[in-house]
N, C-alpha and C positions, 0 to 999 in steps of 0.2 A: 505493499501500499504505500502509497506516494504520502510525506509528511503533510501535518496537517495545513500548513505555513505556504508551504511548495505548489498546492493547488491551484488551478484558475479559478478564479472568480468567475461564476456563467450568472448572463442576464437572462430569466425565462420569463415567458410575460405570466402575467397576474392577471388581476381580473382590471385591466384595463391599464395598469402600468407596469413594467419590468420588476422582478424580484429577483435581489441578488443573492447567489448561493453557492455552496462547495459542496461539491457531490464524489463520494466515493463508496468504494465498499463492495458488495457481494451478498444474495439471501433477500430475504423479502424487507420491504421499504420502510423506513423510520423516520419520520417527519421529526426536526431539533427546531426548538424555536427559544427562542434567547428573550429575556427581561431589558428593562432599562436601567443605567442609562447607555447598557452595552450593544454591542453586536452578535454575530452568530460565532462568533470565536469562543466566545465561552465554553466550545464544546472543543476545545484541543487537546484538553488532557487528558480527556476521555474516548477521544475520535480515534485510533490505534484501535481498542478495543473493542469498540462498537463497532469499525468497519471491516472486523474479521468474523462477525455475524450478520450483519445486517447493510442493503445496500443506503448509505444512510445522505439522507439531505438536509443540511445545516443553512437558514436560509434566515435573511435580515427581514423582518416587520416593514412593512411600507409607513416612511419618516425615521425609519433607520437604518443607519450603516449604507450600504451603500443600492437600495433599494429605493425604489422610484418616492418623491415626495411631493403628494399631491398637495394642491390650495386646499386652505379648509376652507367648508360649508359653513354657514352658521347653525346649523343643526350637528354640527361633529358628527355626521355621518360618512366623510371620506376615510375619517380615521378610527370609525367604531368598530369593535372586535367581529360584529356580523360582517361587517367588508373585508378586514384582513383574514377572517376566517377563508371566505371566500377567497381570495388572494391564494391561499394555501390549496385549496383544493382543485383551481386552477393549475396551477405549477404541478402539483402531482400530476393530476390527468396531464399535464401536457409532457412528463417525462413518463406516461404510462401504466401511469400506478392507481386504479381505481377504489382500492382501499389499503391501510398503512397502519401501523401503528406511529402512534405520538410518544415524542420524549419533550419537557417543555418546562419554561422555568418562569415565574415572576410574570411579567404583561404577556410575556409565550404562552403562558398555562391559562392566561383569561380567554387567550387568543383560543386555544385548544378547547378548553370548556365549550364556548360559542360554537365552534367546527363541530364537536360531539353532540350539540342540541341543532343545530342545523343541517348537518350534512352526517346524519347516526352511521348511515352504511357504508360511510368511507374510514370509518375509524374502528379497526378491529380492537384497540386496547391505549390505556392511557396512563403516562404517567405524570404526575404532577408536581414541581417543585416548589416548596414554601409558597404556598397559597392559600385560601379558602376563598369560597364563592365571594365574588366581589359583593353582591347585593347584601350578603351578611356582613361583610367586613364595614361594608357606610353605615347598614343599619345598625351595627355593635360597636361604631368608633366611642372610643372611652378618654382619657386624655392622657392615658400612656401611653395607648396608639397613634393617637394625633399624635403626639412628641418625637415619636419613633419614628412614623413615616408623614411630616409634614410637608414633603412633598407632593404627597396626595391633594392637600387643601392650598399650597401655594401656586400647581401647577394649572389648577382649574382656574385662577382670577383671570378675569378680561383680558385678551389681547389688547395693544400689544405689549402688558408690565412684564408677565414672567421671563417671556420670550425675549423683551428688549434686556435685562438683567442678565439674563444667560448667555447672550450672546456678545457681550461687552468684553467676558472671559469662561467659555464654554468648558476647555480643561480644569479649570478651577472647580467650576459646577461639576464634573464631572467626579474629579478625585474627591470633593467635597462629601457627596452623594455614598462613590462605594468607598470611602478611607472612612467615614463616621458610622458605619459598624463594625461590631465585634473587631477585632485582630487587624483595621485598618486596611492598608493598602500590599502588605504583606501578603497576600494569597495569590498577588497576580503575577504573571509571566510579564520582562521587561517586552515580549513580541506582542502579547497580548495586550498590555496596556501602550505599545503604540500604534497600535489598530484602532482601539478605544478613543487615542486622541484626536488620529487622523479623523475619524465619522466626526467628532464633536464638532470638527472644523466646519467642516460641511457648509454650505450655506440650507438653510431649510430644516436645517436639525433640531434645532431651538423649538420652531416650529412644529417639528411635529412629535415633540417627545409633547409638547403642554396641550396638543389636538387630542394626542393619543389617552392623559387624564381626562380631557375634558369631556369627550366622548365618554369615558368609563363613568362620570358623574352624574351623565346625563340621560342619553341615547340609549346606552348599555343597560343601564338600570330598567329601563323601559320592559328594552327586550328581553333581562330577568323575570320581569313580574309577569310578562305575557307569556313567556314560556312553563310559570310556575302555575300559573293561575288555567292554561291550557292542559296541564299533567305532563307535559313533557318532561319526561326524566333520562338518565345517561344509561342507557342498559350494557355498555361496555363494560370489560375490567376497568378499573381504575386503581392507582395505586397512588395517594398522597405521603408524600415527604415534606418532609421540614427541618427548620435546624435547632436542633437541644438551645443553644442561646440567642437564636435569634426572636423577633417581638409577633413573627405571626404565632406560632407554638405558644407564647406567652399571652396572649390576650387572646385567642379564638381556640377553641373544640373543635379542630381541624377535624379529625376523622368525624366526628359529630356533625357538622357542618354537611361536609359531603356525603354523609350516608341519606341526610334528609333529602338530595336532590338526585343521587344515584342507587344504583342497585345491588352493586357489588365492589366494594370498598375496602379496603387492606389501607396499610400504610403505619409510620412511624417517623420518628425523628433520627437523624443523623447527627454524628457529634461537628457541629459547624454553625453557622450561621445564620445566612442568605444565600453568596453565593457556592451554592453545595459543587457544584462541578470541579470549580477551580478551589474549593476549600476542601472539599473531600473527597477526590473523584476513585479513590480505590471502593470507598466504603458504597459512594453510587454504584458504581460497577458492578459491586455484589449482589445492590440489589437490583440492578437492570438484568443482569444477568437470569437470576431468579424469575423476576416478573416477566421476561418477550421472553424465554424459554431455552436459553442457549446455555444454561447450568441445570 
């Protein structure tokens, strides 16, 4: 297999924009989705093992990395999780994969949740890292959670406030968010940090971040409430993992909340905080091998 950072980044048609992705490996298809404020480079430490067992597609969400950065819409629909999920279904179909597994972190895991609701037949099973359902996290917000996840509430403020401030020094913003969690920046390799900082300097990056969060606090919640009212549940196996030192597990009943919306849920904590693929790659690979079935 080719080393992760030596692989070319491909541009694949999404739902109206191009999606950037690295692709390698053999076996059943596995879609890998990253979180805020990173890119698909989060998977570089687990990539060699994953690609021994799966055809891996590590993609940048729209608005992030090298993927297309659409103009904002007043209702934030251009950055909704429904739209991001449609991108990923289009990408996987373009690559010949009508049905696939998903491994997703943070914002990408929220996209995966919506993808599995809107396109249930496309997802065979999925592993979600360090999130509880978005609707429950907003409705269950406490002071402790709001303090730990301040960016959830700052990034949703009206444009162009947050994006203007981020735009004055995007690398500072990136480093402050990533470094503000337990363990600081020590978890991240020099190659990965260089990639994250390069992406942060791109025009439209700050707008994409803010619109992602604005959608999550508005239109995405409408979609989630509508799905619940209609009785739509996740039927495929779901494995939910979280960092034992992170804010999600400390502030929410992660398994209980997932079991309220999904039929087949398992999971537990890993010895990290938030960026599990980079903090605890060996532990994550053990979990992935057992869940996806190559161990």
